[in-house]
gemmi code that builds the backbone of each chain (N, CA, C; Angstrom):
import gemmi

chains = {
    "A": [
        ("MET", (-5.245, -26.478, 7.220), (-5.284, -27.049, 5.943), (-4.254, -27.129, 5.349)),
        ("ALA", (-3.563, -27.478, 4.658), (-2.048, -26.982, 4.507), (-1.292, -28.172, 3.091)),
        ("TYR", (-0.602, -27.424, 2.370), (0.231, -28.459, 1.517), (0.981, -29.165, 1.920)),
        ("ASP", (1.388, -29.754, 1.194), (2.744, -30.801, 0.987), (3.748, -30.847, 0.300)),
        ("LEU", (4.867, -30.766, 1.117), (6.144, -29.967, 0.201), (7.058, -31.513, 0.007)),
        ("ASN", (7.450, -32.444, -0.577), (8.228, -33.416, -0.459), (7.989, -33.459, 1.036)),
        ("GLY", (7.091, -34.113, 1.948), (6.862, -34.619, 3.068), (6.895, -33.734, 3.562)),
        ("THR", (6.998, -32.147, 4.071), (6.908, -30.991, 4.529), (5.362, -30.700, 4.328)),
        ("THR", (4.913, -30.296, 5.982), (3.811, -29.212, 6.103), (3.644, -28.189, 6.099)),
        ("ILE", (3.224, -27.483, 5.075), (2.549, -25.920, 5.499), (1.855, -25.498, 5.330)),
        ("GLU", (1.328, -24.617, 6.317), (-0.273, -24.679, 6.468), (-0.838, -23.036, 5.727)),
        ("HIS", (-1.770, -23.098, 5.189), (-2.400, -22.425, 4.859), (-4.060, -21.981, 4.928)),
        ("ASP", (-4.584, -20.738, 5.032), (-5.527, -20.292, 5.448), (-6.811, -20.642, 4.589)),
        ("GLU", (-7.801, -20.570, 4.589), (-8.992, -21.362, 4.109), (-8.781, -20.735, 2.322)),
        ("GLU", (-8.563, -19.189, 2.309), (-8.464, -19.360, 0.661), (-7.127, -19.896, 0.000)),
        ("GLY", (-5.994, -20.455, 0.609), (-4.927, -21.101, 0.255), (-3.721, -20.061, 0.509)),
        ("TYR", (-3.809, -18.656, 1.697), (-2.500, -18.142, 1.400), (-1.955, -18.205, 2.477)),
        ("LEU", (-0.718, -18.492, 2.507), (0.620, -19.466, 4.016), (0.384, -18.449, 4.765)),
        ("THR", (0.037, -19.256, 6.022), (0.227, -18.966, 7.234), (1.782, -18.174, 7.421)),
        ("ASP", (2.290, -18.648, 7.381), (3.430, -18.654, 8.155), (4.389, -18.657, 6.329)),
        ("LEU", (4.602, -17.356, 6.089), (5.347, -16.981, 4.696), (6.660, -16.803, 4.849)),
        ("SER", (7.252, -16.762, 5.667), (8.605, -17.225, 5.559), (8.828, -18.737, 5.111)),
        ("GLN", (8.137, -19.642, 4.478), (8.180, -20.513, 4.534), (8.024, -21.418, 2.577)),
        ("TRP", (7.225, -20.082, 2.340), (7.504, -20.165, 0.961), (9.046, -20.306, 0.115)),
        ("ASN", (8.839, -21.045, -0.947), (10.151, -21.516, -1.729), (9.285, -21.418, -3.163)),
        ("GLU", (10.408, -21.291, -4.238), (10.423, -21.449, -5.730), (9.268, -23.468, -5.902)),
        ("GLU", (9.866, -23.964, -5.449), (8.978, -24.816, -5.398), (7.759, -25.147, -5.166)),
        ("LEU", (7.665, -24.447, -3.992), (5.731, -24.408, -3.297), (5.373, -23.895, -4.238)),
        ("ALA", (6.017, -22.620, -4.887), (5.299, -21.696, -5.684), (4.649, -22.420, -6.908)),
        ("ILE", (5.347, -23.451, -7.301), (5.318, -24.024, -8.176), (3.602, -24.722, -7.807)),
        ("ILE", (3.893, -26.114, -6.817), (2.431, -26.234, -6.621), (1.351, -25.451, -6.056)),
        ("LEU", (1.532, -24.187, -5.658), (0.648, -23.066, -5.479), (-0.353, -23.010, -6.708)),
        ("ALA", (0.307, -22.363, -7.868), (0.648, -22.180, -9.283), (-0.430, -23.696, -9.875)),
        ("LYS", (-0.031, -25.086, -9.525), (-1.049, -25.723, -9.968), (-2.246, -26.094, -9.426)),
        ("ASP", (-2.338, -25.962, -8.442), (-3.907, -25.181, -7.608), (-4.379, -24.486, -8.320)),
        ("GLU", (-3.795, -23.466, -9.276), (-4.720, -22.336, -9.776), (-4.713, -22.541, -11.314)),
        ("ASN", (-4.289, -23.529, -11.852), (-4.322, -24.278, -13.270), (-3.565, -23.479, -13.585)),
        ("ILE", (-2.295, -23.401, -13.415), (-0.872, -22.397, -13.996), (0.096, -23.062, -14.228)),
        ("GLU", (0.461, -22.943, -14.858), (1.957, -24.041, -15.215), (2.403, -22.834, -15.377)),
        ("MET", (3.898, -22.128, -14.189), (4.223, -21.823, -14.279), (5.551, -21.610, -15.804)),
        ("ASN", (6.076, -19.970, -16.455), (7.240, -19.664, -17.424), (7.527, -18.412, -17.178)),
        ("GLU", (8.398, -17.883, -18.115), (9.144, -16.934, -17.165), (8.405, -15.810, -17.508)),
        ("GLU", (7.877, -15.745, -17.694), (6.584, -14.701, -17.519), (5.861, -14.491, -16.638)),
        ("HIS", (5.580, -15.474, -16.092), (5.346, -15.478, -15.034), (5.904, -15.330, -13.796)),
        ("TRP", (6.687, -16.125, -13.547), (8.184, -15.478, -13.134), (8.212, -14.061, -12.313)),
        ("GLU", (8.651, -13.116, -14.032), (8.513, -11.849, -13.372), (7.799, -11.564, -12.714)),
        ("VAL", (6.742, -11.825, -12.482), (5.366, -11.251, -12.144), (5.731, -11.243, -10.847)),
        ("ILE", (6.130, -12.651, -9.939), (6.064, -13.483, -8.477), (6.709, -12.696, -8.796)),
        ("ASN", (7.922, -12.513, -8.280), (9.195, -12.036, -8.386), (8.922, -9.765, -7.817)),
        ("PHE", (8.838, -10.241, -8.996), (8.265, -7.956, -8.518), (7.641, -8.123, -7.540)),
        ("LEU", (6.491, -9.236, -7.548), (5.708, -8.819, -5.999), (6.253, -9.272, -5.300)),
        ("ARG", (7.730, -10.346, -4.903), (8.237, -10.280, -3.587), (8.933, -9.616, -3.300)),
        ("ASN", (9.292, -8.738, -3.996), (10.279, -7.437, -3.957), (9.860, -6.756, -4.139)),
        ("TYR", (8.770, -6.549, -4.193), (8.063, -5.104, -3.852), (6.925, -5.164, -2.138)),
        ("TYR", (6.961, -6.237, -1.684), (6.405, -6.633, -0.507), (7.178, -6.460, 0.194)),
        ("ASP", (9.139, -7.165, -0.116), (10.087, -7.136, 0.990), (10.268, -5.414, 1.437)),
        ("GLU", (10.342, -4.992, 0.061), (10.599, -3.167, 0.990), (9.304, -2.399, 1.639)),
        ("TYR", (8.091, -3.027, 1.105), (6.434, -2.228, 1.669), (6.349, -2.486, 2.622)),
        ("GLN", (6.499, -4.261, 2.654), (5.966, -5.026, 3.189), (4.039, -5.218, 3.953)),
        ("ILE", (3.696, -4.689, 1.974), (2.298, -5.091, 1.682), (2.372, -5.564, 0.115)),
        ("ALA", (1.168, -6.147, -0.264), (1.386, -7.173, -1.164), (0.247, -5.282, -1.904)),
        ("PRO", (1.182, -5.006, -3.420), (0.288, -3.992, -3.538), (-1.286, -4.852, -4.918)),
        ("ALA", (-1.991, -3.307, -4.728), (-3.063, -3.597, -5.638), (-2.896, -3.188, -6.811)),
        ("ILE", (-3.962, -4.070, -7.896), (-4.304, -4.085, -8.835), (-2.970, -2.841, -9.856)),
        ("ARG", (-3.944, -1.715, -9.588), (-3.609, -0.797, -9.951), (-2.115, 0.073, -10.129)),
        ("VAL", (-1.355, -0.756, -8.959), (-0.181, -0.426, -8.552), (0.997, -1.043, -8.902)),
        ("LEU", (0.610, -2.859, -8.936), (1.058, -3.567, -10.202), (1.245, -3.409, -11.277)),
        ("VAL", (0.269, -2.931, -12.206), (0.458, -2.745, -13.365), (1.168, -1.347, -13.726)),
        ("LYS", (1.330, 0.018, -12.431), (1.589, 0.989, -12.970), (3.438, 1.087, -13.073)),
        ("ALA", (3.491, -0.267, -12.189), (5.221, -0.429, -11.808), (5.285, -1.246, -12.647)),
        ("LEU", (4.920, -1.971, -13.253), (5.246, -3.517, -14.336), (5.418, -2.092, -15.624)),
        ("LYS", (4.485, -1.254, -16.242), (4.898, -0.589, -16.705), (5.680, 0.124, -16.965)),
        ("LYS", (6.523, 1.000, -16.077), (7.893, 1.637, -15.715), (8.972, 0.625, -15.441)),
        ("THR", (8.537, -0.403, -14.868), (9.932, -1.725, -15.555), (10.366, -1.927, -16.574)),
        ("MET", (8.922, -2.424, -17.266), (9.027, -3.550, -18.117), (8.403, -2.824, -19.089)),
        ("GLY", (8.446, -2.000, -19.243), (7.675, -1.438, -20.906), (5.904, -1.718, -21.024)),
        ("LYS", (5.528, -0.933, -21.603), (3.976, -0.620, -21.870), (3.161, -2.164, -22.356)),
        ("GLU", (3.808, -3.106, -23.196), (3.079, -4.386, -23.234), (2.837, -5.228, -22.411)),
        ("LYS", (3.455, -5.386, -21.351), (3.793, -5.725, -19.701), (2.819, -5.544, -18.830)),
        ("GLY", (3.016, -4.200, -18.828), (2.276, -3.660, -17.835), (0.864, -2.903, -18.038)),
        ("SER", (-0.149, -3.807, -18.141), (-1.202, -3.719, -18.889), (-2.642, -4.401, -18.071)),
        ("ASN", (-2.933, -4.536, -17.347), (-4.435, -5.141, -17.448), (-4.923, -6.736, -17.733)),
        ("LYS", (-4.374, -6.377, -19.387), (-4.717, -7.401, -20.251), (-3.702, -8.513, -20.147)),
        ("TYR", (-2.790, -8.126, -19.973), (-1.528, -9.140, -19.757), (-1.251, -9.548, -18.902)),
        ("LEU", (-1.773, -8.825, -17.576), (-1.445, -9.734, -16.268), (-2.498, -10.690, -16.482)),
        ("TYR", (-4.151, -10.618, -16.799), (-5.078, -11.194, -17.237), (-4.598, -12.665, -17.974)),
        ("THR", (-3.939, -12.521, -18.829), (-3.379, -13.314, -20.049), (-2.768, -14.550, -18.829)),
        ("LEU", (-1.694, -14.246, -17.530), (-1.006, -14.352, -17.416), (-2.234, -15.068, -16.113)),
        ("PHE", (-2.419, -14.374, -15.666), (-3.150, -15.085, -13.935), (-4.954, -14.146, -14.552)),
        ("PRO", (-5.266, -15.481, -15.393), (-6.472, -15.071, -16.042), (-7.913, -15.012, -14.321)),
        ("TYR", (-7.784, -15.804, -13.332), (-8.827, -15.428, -12.152), (-8.277, -14.378, -11.234)),
        ("GLY", (-7.578, -13.232, -11.596), (-7.635, -11.883, -10.699), (-6.069, -12.129, -10.765)),
        ("PRO", (-5.124, -11.264, -11.290), (-3.827, -11.191, -11.258), (-2.984, -10.506, -9.795)),
        ("ALA", (-3.944, -10.345, -8.878), (-4.085, -9.328, -8.193), (-3.398, -11.179, -6.496)),
        ("LYS", (-4.894, -11.208, -6.883), (-4.925, -12.236, -6.093), (-4.273, -13.916, -6.554)),
        ("GLN", (-4.627, -14.230, -7.276), (-3.486, -15.142, -7.465), (-1.558, -15.220, -7.293)),
        ("ALA", (-1.713, -14.128, -7.775), (-0.080, -13.920, -8.390), (0.474, -13.422, -6.894)),
        ("CYS", (-0.319, -12.785, -6.091), (0.076, -12.641, -4.808), (-0.171, -14.570, -3.891)),
        ("LYS", (-1.164, -15.242, -3.786), (-0.702, -16.062, -3.728), (0.383, -17.520, -3.741)),
        ("ILE", (0.205, -16.556, -5.378), (1.605, -17.865, -5.753), (2.791, -17.764, -5.288)),
        ("ALA", (2.583, -15.966, -5.243), (4.019, -15.504, -4.715), (4.015, -15.646, -2.941)),
        ("GLY", (3.375, -16.462, -2.087), (3.539, -16.690, -0.802), (3.044, -15.317, -0.405)),
        ("LEU", (2.731, -14.033, -0.548), (1.889, -12.680, 0.043), (0.691, -13.336, 0.156)),
        ("PRO", (0.486, -12.158, 1.647), (-0.786, -12.081, 1.883), (-2.064, -11.536, 1.233)),
        ("LYS", (-3.370, -11.813, 1.127), (-4.001, -11.035, 0.152), (-3.921, -9.583, -0.024)),
        ("PRO", (-4.145, -8.849, -1.399), (-3.168, -7.699, -0.814), (-4.615, -6.997, -0.952)),
        ("THR", (-3.431, -5.918, -0.215), (-3.919, -4.649, 0.464), (-5.117, -3.296, -0.410)),
        ("GLY", (-5.518, -3.491, -0.420), (-6.755, -2.193, -1.572), (-7.367, -3.270, -2.648)),
        ("CYS", (-7.729, -4.344, -2.547), (-7.830, -5.690, -3.335), (-9.607, -5.728, -3.089)),
        ("ILE", (-10.306, -5.245, -4.048), (-11.948, -5.072, -3.411), (-12.479, -6.330, -4.228)),
    ],
    "B": [
        ("MET", (-31.834, 12.691, -17.927), (-31.017, 12.321, -16.824), (-30.691, 14.000, -15.560)),
        ("SER", (-31.154, 14.066, -14.922), (-30.538, 14.511, -13.646), (-29.354, 15.472, -13.973)),
        ("GLU", (-28.994, 16.298, -13.299), (-27.546, 17.309, -13.204), (-27.042, 16.088, -12.562)),
        ("ASP", (-27.263, 16.181, -11.164), (-26.821, 15.416, -10.275), (-26.039, 13.778, -10.750)),
        ("MET", (-27.027, 13.326, -11.366), (-27.087, 11.924, -12.075), (-25.395, 11.948, -12.874)),
        ("GLN", (-25.498, 13.083, -13.607), (-24.692, 13.108, -14.651), (-23.452, 13.299, -14.066)),
        ("GLU", (-23.224, 14.539, -13.190), (-22.182, 14.517, -12.092), (-21.724, 13.283, -11.510)),
        ("GLU", (-22.533, 12.188, -11.353), (-21.815, 11.500, -10.381), (-21.773, 9.928, -11.549)),
        ("ALA", (-21.897, 9.982, -12.784), (-21.459, 9.203, -14.152), (-19.840, 9.687, -14.236)),
        ("GLU", (-20.049, 10.956, -14.274), (-18.649, 11.567, -14.675), (-17.313, 10.790, -13.463)),
        ("GLY", (-18.080, 10.928, -12.088), (-17.412, 11.338, -10.928), (-16.449, 12.501, -10.142)),
        ("THR", (-17.451, 11.922, -9.531), (-17.310, 13.299, -9.103), (-16.145, 12.944, -7.425)),
        ("VAL", (-14.647, 14.487, -7.725), (-14.008, 14.605, -6.870), (-13.524, 15.261, -5.608)),
        ("LYS", (-14.196, 14.002, -4.515), (-13.986, 14.720, -3.546), (-12.237, 14.819, -2.287)),
        ("LYS", (-12.440, 15.662, -1.709), (-11.756, 15.959, -1.128), (-11.409, 15.162, 0.599)),
        ("PHE", (-10.533, 13.915, 0.431), (-10.724, 13.610, 1.523), (-9.199, 13.436, 2.438)),
        ("MET", (-9.779, 13.411, 3.738), (-8.579, 13.860, 4.776), (-8.802, 13.061, 5.287)),
        ("TYR", (-7.921, 11.889, 5.981), (-7.353, 11.194, 6.655), (-6.737, 11.593, 8.237)),
        ("VAL", (-7.111, 11.691, 8.750), (-6.304, 12.346, 10.277), (-5.787, 11.800, 11.439)),
        ("ASN", (-4.537, 11.651, 11.471), (-3.532, 10.545, 12.341), (-3.127, 11.388, 13.635)),
        ("ARG", (-3.636, 11.076, 15.394), (-3.841, 11.302, 16.332), (-2.966, 10.677, 16.819)),
        ("LYS", (-2.873, 9.207, 17.312), (-2.400, 8.035, 17.853), (-1.229, 7.591, 17.469)),
        ("ALA", (0.000, 7.022, 18.656), (1.101, 6.712, 18.114), (1.268, 5.058, 17.600)),
        ("PRO", (2.013, 5.019, 16.911), (1.924, 3.657, 15.763), (1.438, 2.064, 16.065)),
        ("TYR", (1.958, 2.489, 17.398), (1.829, 1.215, 18.227), (0.744, 1.171, 19.428)),
        ("GLY", (0.187, 0.285, 19.829), (-0.093, 0.351, 21.745), (-1.695, 0.258, 20.788)),
        ("THR", (-2.129, 1.088, 19.888), (-3.608, 0.787, 19.482), (-3.795, 0.534, 18.529)),
        ("ILE", (-4.788, -0.110, 17.348), (-4.487, -0.541, 15.669), (-5.316, 0.630, 15.115)),
        ("TYR", (-5.148, 1.839, 16.343), (-5.463, 3.110, 15.255), (-4.981, 3.250, 13.793)),
        ("ALA", (-3.694, 3.405, 13.655), (-2.796, 3.764, 12.952), (-2.350, 3.255, 11.872)),
        ("LEU", (-2.229, 1.340, 12.589), (-2.023, 0.565, 10.834), (-3.866, 0.543, 9.995)),
        ("GLU", (-5.092, 0.707, 10.774), (-6.114, 0.378, 10.332), (-6.264, 1.666, 9.779)),
        ("ALA", (-5.697, 3.209, 9.799), (-6.408, 4.204, 8.640), (-5.513, 3.821, 8.078)),
        ("LEU", (-4.278, 3.838, 7.869), (-3.170, 3.210, 7.087), (-3.791, 1.811, 5.790)),
        ("GLU", (-4.289, 1.337, 6.426), (-4.975, -0.453, 5.710), (-6.092, 0.655, 4.880)),
        ("VAL", (-7.123, 1.698, 5.004), (-8.266, 2.335, 5.164), (-7.791, 3.676, 3.549)),
        ("VAL", (-6.522, 4.017, 4.006), (-6.512, 4.742, 3.136), (-5.757, 4.205, 1.825)),
        ("LEU", (-4.994, 3.178, 1.910), (-4.429, 2.241, 0.267), (-5.549, 1.862, -0.190)),
        ("ILE", (-6.608, 1.098, 0.768), (-7.852, 0.578, 0.108), (-8.689, 1.998, -0.652)),
        ("GLY", (-9.000, 2.825, -0.258), (-9.698, 3.975, -0.829), (-9.100, 4.513, -1.318)),
        ("ALA", (-7.684, 4.570, -2.134), (-7.137, 4.899, -2.698), (-7.093, 4.528, -4.272)),
        ("ALA", (-8.451, 3.291, -4.325), (-9.153, 2.978, -5.712), (-10.228, 3.393, -6.116)),
        ("PHE", (-10.443, 4.160, -4.952), (-11.600, 5.592, -5.453), (-11.436, 6.451, -6.467)),
        ("ASP", (-9.747, 7.110, -6.424), (-9.896, 8.049, -7.263), (-10.401, 9.465, -6.823)),
        ("GLN", (-9.857, 9.710, -5.423), (-10.346, 10.802, -5.142), (-9.032, 11.819, -4.407)),
        ("ASP", (-9.057, 12.969, -4.145), (-8.436, 13.370, -3.819), (-7.615, 13.230, -2.370)),
        ("VAL", (-7.012, 12.385, -1.809), (-6.449, 12.264, -0.557), (-5.679, 12.920, -0.148)),
        ("SER", (-5.232, 13.230, 1.117), (-4.613, 13.666, 2.371), (-5.012, 12.761, 3.593)),
        ("LEU", (-3.159, 13.196, 3.672), (-2.908, 12.685, 5.047), (-2.756, 13.740, 6.172)),
        ("ALA", (-3.537, 13.784, 7.617), (-2.513, 14.975, 8.267), (-1.709, 13.973, 9.551)),
        ("PHE", (-1.523, 14.504, 10.304), (-0.098, 13.813, 11.105), (-0.461, 15.230, 12.128)),
        ("ILE", (-0.827, 14.599, 13.776), (-1.158, 15.364, 15.137), (-0.614, 14.938, 15.173)),
        ("ASP", (-0.457, 15.452, 17.280), (-0.066, 15.334, 18.007), (0.779, 13.481, 18.212)),
        ("ASP", (0.886, 12.562, 18.942), (1.611, 11.692, 19.072), (1.805, 10.578, 17.495)),
        ("GLY", (0.118, 11.485, 16.532), (0.728, 10.453, 15.276), (1.877, 11.260, 14.595)),
        ("VAL", (2.762, 12.067, 14.240), (3.778, 12.247, 14.185), (4.642, 10.867, 14.215)),
        ("PHE", (4.301, 10.345, 15.580), (5.697, 9.434, 15.836), (5.478, 8.226, 14.661)),
        ("GLN", (4.331, 8.187, 14.020), (4.367, 6.955, 12.842), (5.089, 7.300, 11.662)),
        ("LEU", (5.951, 8.749, 11.960), (5.942, 8.362, 10.334), (7.576, 8.810, 10.915)),
        ("SER", (7.992, 8.291, 12.148), (9.556, 8.198, 12.189), (10.381, 6.839, 11.715)),
        ("ASN", (11.444, 7.995, 11.323), (12.570, 6.487, 10.595), (13.375, 5.454, 11.725)),
        ("GLY", (13.149, 4.095, 11.071), (14.442, 3.495, 12.028), (13.071, 3.226, 12.955)),
        ("GLN", (11.984, 2.586, 12.497), (10.937, 1.522, 13.639), (11.635, 0.607, 14.046)),
        ("ASN", (11.767, 0.241, 14.808), (11.465, -1.300, 14.975), (11.030, -2.177, 16.503)),
        ("THR", (10.354, -2.776, 15.604), (8.845, -3.227, 16.399), (9.716, -4.997, 17.476)),
        ("THR", (11.021, -5.353, 16.733), (11.230, -6.947, 17.163), (10.765, -7.063, 18.921)),
        ("ASP", (11.396, -5.895, 19.521), (11.041, -6.462, 21.283), (9.114, -6.475, 21.679)),
        ("ILE", (8.840, -5.773, 20.776), (7.478, -5.974, 21.110), (5.886, -7.151, 20.212)),
        ("GLY", (7.196, -7.185, 19.827), (5.943, -8.433, 18.724), (5.187, -8.256, 17.828)),
        ("ILE", (5.144, -6.651, 17.858), (4.408, -6.610, 16.946), (4.727, -6.142, 15.062)),
        ("LYS", (4.345, -6.125, 13.924), (4.554, -6.159, 12.564), (4.961, -4.809, 12.407)),
        ("ASN", (6.132, -4.261, 11.791), (6.479, -2.666, 11.579), (5.511, -3.099, 10.335)),
        ("PHE", (4.943, -2.129, 10.534), (4.106, -1.703, 8.950), (4.887, -0.263, 8.702)),
        ("SER", (5.291, 0.311, 9.634), (5.888, 1.257, 8.879), (6.549, 1.866, 7.451)),
        ("PRO", (7.317, 0.897, 7.002), (7.426, 0.877, 5.359), (6.790, 0.946, 4.513)),
        ("ALA", (5.078, 0.319, 4.961), (3.903, 0.796, 3.405), (3.917, 1.949, 3.270)),
        ("PHE", (4.369, 3.319, 4.620), (3.903, 4.087, 4.042), (5.272, 5.186, 2.935)),
        ("GLY", (6.060, 3.846, 2.857), (6.505, 4.721, 1.281), (5.653, 3.838, 0.337)),
        ("ALA", (5.452, 3.208, 0.418), (4.011, 2.362, -0.826), (3.038, 3.581, -1.476)),
        ("LEU", (2.683, 4.436, -0.704), (1.773, 5.414, -0.755), (1.974, 6.789, -2.172)),
        ("GLY", (3.377, 7.095, -2.031), (3.142, 7.442, -3.698), (2.646, 6.272, -4.976)),
        ("ASP", (2.617, 4.836, -4.625), (2.358, 4.553, -5.826), (0.956, 4.225, -5.833)),
        ("TYR", (0.202, 4.869, -5.337), (-1.423, 4.679, -4.697), (-1.793, 5.869, -4.840)),
        ("ASP", (-0.925, 6.922, -5.440), (-1.138, 8.160, -5.695), (-1.705, 9.209, -4.467)),
        ("VAL", (-0.862, 8.491, -3.293), (-1.197, 9.566, -2.166), (-0.087, 10.343, -1.772)),
        ("SER", (-0.012, 11.687, -2.392), (1.240, 12.246, -2.699), (0.982, 13.492, -1.089)),
        ("LYS", (0.569, 13.367, -0.635), (0.369, 14.818, 0.355), (-0.025, 14.143, 2.068)),
        ("LEU", (1.277, 14.376, 2.240), (1.134, 13.868, 3.957), (1.604, 15.582, 5.154)),
        ("TYR", (0.195, 16.246, 5.721), (0.577, 17.268, 6.244), (1.091, 16.664, 7.715)),
        ("VAL", (2.586, 17.605, 8.004), (2.742, 16.803, 9.296), (2.957, 18.225, 10.327)),
        ("GLU", (2.017, 18.178, 11.358), (2.066, 19.518, 12.147), (3.450, 19.856, 13.056)),
        ("LYS", (3.314, 20.955, 12.821), (5.081, 21.544, 13.384), (4.891, 21.550, 14.801)),
        ("GLU", (4.524, 22.204, 15.480), (4.259, 22.772, 16.787), (4.398, 20.717, 17.375)),
        ("SER", (3.488, 19.834, 16.865), (3.604, 18.539, 17.697), (4.870, 18.055, 17.191)),
        ("MET", (5.187, 18.068, 16.757), (6.575, 17.342, 16.234), (7.328, 18.405, 17.848)),
        ("ASP", (7.513, 20.032, 17.119), (8.107, 20.930, 18.223), (8.206, 19.716, 20.153)),
        ("GLU", (6.540, 20.062, 20.403), (6.445, 19.228, 21.916), (7.309, 18.194, 22.019)),
        ("ARG", (7.486, 17.318, 21.041), (7.462, 15.942, 21.383), (9.717, 16.212, 20.175)),
        ("GLY", (10.071, 16.981, 20.366), (11.531, 16.716, 20.013), (12.235, 16.571, 18.978)),
        ("LEU", (11.021, 16.579, 18.124), (11.320, 16.041, 16.687), (11.227, 17.158, 15.499)),
        ("ALA", (12.017, 16.627, 14.214), (12.558, 17.367, 13.407), (12.626, 17.217, 11.940)),
        ("LEU", (12.438, 17.075, 11.040), (11.957, 16.830, 9.970), (13.486, 15.058, 9.805)),
        ("ASP", (14.206, 15.164, 10.126), (15.220, 14.290, 9.908), (15.112, 13.218, 10.366)),
        ("ASP", (14.018, 13.442, 11.581), (13.870, 12.442, 12.310), (12.713, 11.636, 11.544)),
        ("LEU", (11.908, 11.815, 10.352), (10.676, 11.284, 9.840), (11.321, 10.654, 8.752)),
        ("MET", (10.978, 9.637, 8.269), (11.244, 8.644, 6.971), (11.221, 9.666, 5.946)),
        ("GLU", (11.377, 9.582, 4.419), (12.154, 10.244, 3.810), (11.086, 9.374, 2.399)),
        ("LEU", (9.860, 10.068, 2.327), (8.518, 9.675, 1.557), (8.296, 10.275, 0.404)),
        ("THR", (8.688, 10.274, -1.258), (8.758, 11.258, -2.197), (7.455, 10.239, -2.817)),
        ("TRP", (6.475, 11.154, -4.311), (6.042, 10.574, -4.911), (6.537, 10.935, -6.307)),
        ("GLU", (6.160, 9.911, -7.456), (7.045, 10.954, -8.715), (5.568, 11.152, -9.747)),
        ("ASP", (6.300, 12.739, -9.712), (5.120, 13.330, -11.097), (5.270, 12.900, -12.393)),
        ("GLU", (4.183, 12.284, -12.268), (3.884, 11.775, -13.462), (3.934, 12.894, -14.593)),
        ("ASP", (3.686, 13.866, -14.195), (3.567, 14.948, -15.589), (4.996, 15.901, -16.001)),
        ("ASP", (5.517, 15.408, -14.702), (7.411, 16.035, -14.654), (7.783, 15.072, -14.829)),
        ("ASP", (7.789, 14.172, -16.177), (9.279, 13.573, -15.939), (9.486, 12.333, -15.336)),
        ("TRP", (8.592, 12.169, -13.946), (8.715, 11.520, -13.072), (9.610, 11.802, -12.025)),
        ("GLU", (9.697, 13.085, -11.778), (10.633, 13.542, -10.820), (9.862, 12.860, -9.764)),
        ("GLU", (11.222, 12.497, -8.848), (10.772, 12.321, -7.578), (10.467, 13.673, -6.831)),
        ("LYS", (9.264, 13.830, -6.427), (9.037, 14.598, -4.658), (8.493, 14.168, -3.391)),
        ("PRO", (8.955, 15.124, -2.493), (8.805, 15.133, -1.257), (7.136, 14.635, -1.041)),
        ("SER", (6.890, 13.884, -0.615), (5.353, 13.749, 0.390), (4.752, 14.755, 1.436)),
        ("ILE", (5.816, 14.552, 2.516), (5.554, 14.861, 3.796), (5.929, 16.760, 3.835)),
        ("HIS", (5.125, 17.609, 4.395), (5.144, 18.558, 4.510), (4.807, 18.625, 5.933)),
        ("LEU", (5.782, 19.857, 5.828), (5.218, 20.138, 7.443), (4.407, 21.537, 8.009)),
        ("VAL", (3.679, 22.075, 8.458), (2.728, 22.868, 8.778), (2.672, 23.567, 9.611)),
        ("SER", (2.680, 24.741, 9.751), (2.432, 25.249, 10.934), (0.481, 24.594, 11.193)),
        ("ARG", (-0.045, 25.045, 13.095), (-1.138, 24.361, 13.794), (-2.258, 25.776, 12.681)),
        ("GLU", (-1.746, 26.898, 12.219), (-2.886, 27.484, 11.742), (-3.322, 27.740, 10.186)),
        ("GLU", (-1.573, 27.010, 9.448), (-1.828, 26.252, 8.713), (-2.806, 24.803, 7.960)),
        ("MET", (-2.120, 24.019, 9.010), (-3.474, 22.671, 9.250), (-4.762, 23.064, 9.529)),
        ("LYS", (-5.264, 23.969, 10.445), (-6.423, 24.809, 10.145), (-7.008, 24.780, 9.236)),
        ("THR", (-6.429, 25.836, 8.355), (-7.132, 25.520, 7.170), (-7.047, 24.586, 5.815)),
        ("ILE", (-5.976, 23.956, 6.091), (-6.190, 22.312, 5.367), (-7.214, 21.628, 5.502)),
        ("LEU", (-7.869, 21.512, 6.970), (-8.683, 20.271, 7.175), (-9.918, 20.830, 7.223)),
        ("GLY", (-10.211, 22.271, 6.766), (-11.293, 23.579, 6.583), (-11.665, 23.564, 5.353)),
        ("ASN", (-10.716, 23.498, 4.315), (-10.455, 23.025, 2.730), (-11.476, 22.068, 2.318)),
        ("GLN", (-11.484, 20.725, 3.227), (-11.641, 19.225, 2.999), (-12.942, 18.792, 2.713)),
        ("ASP", (-13.224, 18.027, 1.864), (-14.787, 17.436, 2.266), (-15.525, 16.486, 2.905)),
        ("VAL", (-14.499, 15.394, 3.346), (-14.677, 14.618, 3.957), (-13.377, 14.608, 4.771)),
        ("ILE", (-13.919, 14.524, 6.532), (-12.788, 13.687, 7.525), (-12.770, 12.783, 8.089)),
        ("LEU", (-11.309, 12.116, 8.083), (-12.006, 11.155, 9.132), (-10.663, 10.360, 9.721)),
        ("SER", (-10.955, 10.607, 11.113), (-9.923, 10.682, 12.015), (-10.233, 9.675, 12.607)),
        ("PHE", (-8.443, 9.141, 12.822), (-8.054, 7.689, 13.745), (-7.440, 8.288, 14.579)),
    ],
}
model = gemmi.Model(1)
for chain_id, residues in chains.items():
    chain = gemmi.Chain(chain_id)
    for i, (resn, *xyz) in enumerate(residues, 1):
        res = gemmi.Residue()
        res.name, res.seqid = resn, gemmi.SeqId(i, " ")
        for name, pos in zip(("N", "CA", "C"), xyz):
            atom = gemmi.Atom()
            atom.name, atom.element = name, gemmi.Element(name[0])
            atom.pos, atom.b_iso = gemmi.Position(*pos), 0.0
            res.add_atom(atom)
        chain.add_residue(res)
    model.add_chain(chain)
structure = gemmi.Structure()
structure.add_model(model)
structure.setup_entities()
């Protein structure tokens, strides 16, 4: 199974997560988002960029409650809430956002 | 409602201890233990970790796995604080036997919400005697 990015084949697993994380780029993120019926805006990118930085530092995709806590600290109460994240990523912020960010499925996501 | 059920409804917090005794690479135990800790953290229990024998190597800083072709998962220990796991007990005798000092370990911290988010160290060096007491105080011990 694979995505097609301008003729380049990018492999993914049965759930849509990238096989090779290094193949991710912003253009691909937009395609990944479309598959999830999400039109990327600035607020989506904020979360995606945050996740990518987190993964860069710790080599894991954070669980949802860790994501919420961290967003609350860096971006304030309004954006650091489950509700806000679910408005952006209605079918599960951790799963959908991680997929769009090109990360593996979150550790501690049950 | 019986008393037991009432207690359950309010959520019983048990003391969980994950004991790590193996080197970080060569077997899957260390990585699996860390994943279980991260997953288990969702259940709001009182979690601590013990590092004994070769397990102390899991926390050594500057791990580089390029030549063995395995992912270096040690940065994930830095995320434990975010998961409210802030008690990592390292046995001093095991460190001494391997010529390791606190300086050889990663600097791991957690932020204390009740103390203006002050960063506090997560790693505690304890003697074999102290480790016995700590292990004795647990409700659940999972050994890896």
